[in-house]
N, C-alpha and C positions, 0 to 999 in steps of 0.2 A: 504492500499500500504506500509505503516511504517513497518507493523508486518512481511511483506513477503520479506523485502527488495529492495522494485522498489523505495523506497523516505526518503530521510532523511532530519528533518527540524529541524531546532534551537529550544528554547522553544517559545520566542515571536511569530514567523511565527505560531507554530504551536498551539497556544493560539487562534491567531487571525482568522485562519483558522475554527475552531472549533465553533468560537461562531461570524462568518460573518453569516448576514441575505442575506434570497434569494434575495428579491429586490435589495441587492447590488452586490449582482454577476451578477444577470439580466442586471443591469445598465454596470457593467463591460464589460460583455461579449457581447453588443448590437454591436458594432463596430465592433467585430469579425463574429459575426453571420452575419451581413449584409455582409461584404467580402466573407463570404464561402457561400453565394448565398439564403441564406432564405427569402432574401427580393425582388426577382428578379421576381417573380410570382407579387406579390404585386404592384411592379414596375409598369410591362408590364400592371397589370389590370387598375390601376391608368390613365396610357396613354389612353389607350382603352376607357374607362368612360370619359376622356376630349373631345376624338372624336368623340363618340356617345352622340347627345343631346338627353336632357331630354324633356318629353312634359306631362302636367300633363292632368286630366281628362278635366279643364277649356280650356285648351290651345286647344281643337280639333277645336273648331267652328262649320261650315259647310264641312266637309271633302270630297272631292269627292269619287266616289265608287273605291273602290281598294286599300284601308288604311285598314289594318289590325292588329288585336292586337293577340298576339300569346302565348299561355300558353300551359304547361302539366298537363296531368291528369294521377296521377299515379295509375297503377291495382296493388295496392300491397298486399289488403286482410288485412290491418291494419298492417301488418308485415315490415321494412324494411331491415332486412336480405334477401339474396339472389337476384338473378335477376329476373325481373319481367317486363311486359309490360308498356310503358308509350302512352298515345295517345297524340299528337301533336296536338292541337285545334286552328284554326285561324278563327276569324269574322270580316268579312267588319263592319267596324264603321257606313259608311252611309246609308246599307241595311239589316244589320242583317245578311245578308248570312255566314252559316256556315260549315267550311270543317274540317275532322278530318283526320289522318293519325295514324296507330301504327307504333313505335318505336321499336323494339327490345331491343336496347341501346341508351344512351342518349351521342351519342359520335359524334364529331362536323361533322364529313362528313357525318353522318346518319341522323342529324338536317338538313344539307344544302339539302340532298336526299328528305328529307320528305318535306322541304320549294318547292321544284321545283316540287313536285307531287302536293301538294296544287295548285300552281300557274297555274299548268295545270286543276286542276278540277274548277278554278274560269269561272263565267262567263264574268268577265271583267278583266283587266290587271292590274298584281300586282303595285301599286303603292309604298307603303310603309309599314314597318313591325314597330310595335311596340312593344316592349318584357319586360319582366321585365329584373331584373340585374342576373339572373341564367348564370351561366357560359358556358353552354350547347348553350344559345343564343349569350350573349355578348362575343365574341371572335374572331380571327383575319380571320378564316374560313368563317364564317358567312357575315362579314363584306365586305369581297374581294368579295364574292358571289353577296352581295347587289350593290358593285358599280361596278362590270362588267356590271350589268344588269340596271344601272341606277334605283333600289328601293331606297327608302330612308329608312334610318333604325334609328329609336329612340327608346328609352326607358324610362322606367316610375321610379319615384322615389323610393328608396329604401325602401322595409317594407310599401306600402302605395299601399294597394289592392284598394283603389276608385280609383287611378290612370289607372285602367285596368277594369275598370267597367263591360264593354259590355261582354270581354272575361271571367271574372269570373259568371256572369250569365248564361253564354253557358256550362260552363264547369257541371255545375250542371244541366239545363233544358235539354241539348242534352247529354253530355258523361253518366253523372251518371244515367240519368233517362232510358236510353236504356242498357247499361252495367252494371250497378250496383256499386258495392261497393267488389267485389270478386276480389281473385286474381288469375294474368292471367300471364302465361309466356310462353317462347318457340316459334318456327315457327307457330305450328299449330294454337295455340291460336292468334298469330300476323295475320294468313292467316284470321280466324274465323272475326275478328275485320275490318279488310280490305274489305271484305266483306258487312259487316254491315255497313259502312262507304261509301261503292261505290267506293272505290278508287283501284279496282284490271283491 
């Protein structure tokens, strides 16, 4: 900037700017970044996390039918690039009853539609949903959906797959066993998966 005439620094300031460490810059800019809004999402998620209780594997006890663990299985064929279908899988903790629906995108309103489709397929009323901390589940849209319908919404601890042991087992035993690890994308593949899962 000095070279092009956009900035003029005296010798001492110039020396200090050229020798400052990245950590010092981050510390000095932290307040500016916070005010600029970079922390808004984090604060909102923390508030939502505080409202959605945590349940561990040992907390289940003897649940009534209708309490579900939910998770996603990505049909990405080993690549994360581009778009691909996710199967949203739900397992009743009491009975082991498992339902799945394909989602073309992992967007909040589409996830809520998927939860509604699963609720219609269940042989019992949906009483509760236990998800991981994925933002596709842990958001205001699904929280409001559950509150409006009297569905208890809980979450597992972050990075603790054993808190969702039933659904993790069904991801492999049901979805991976019948669908495999190939990549699927688009509405035609989505319809084929919906027919396989019996949700059309």
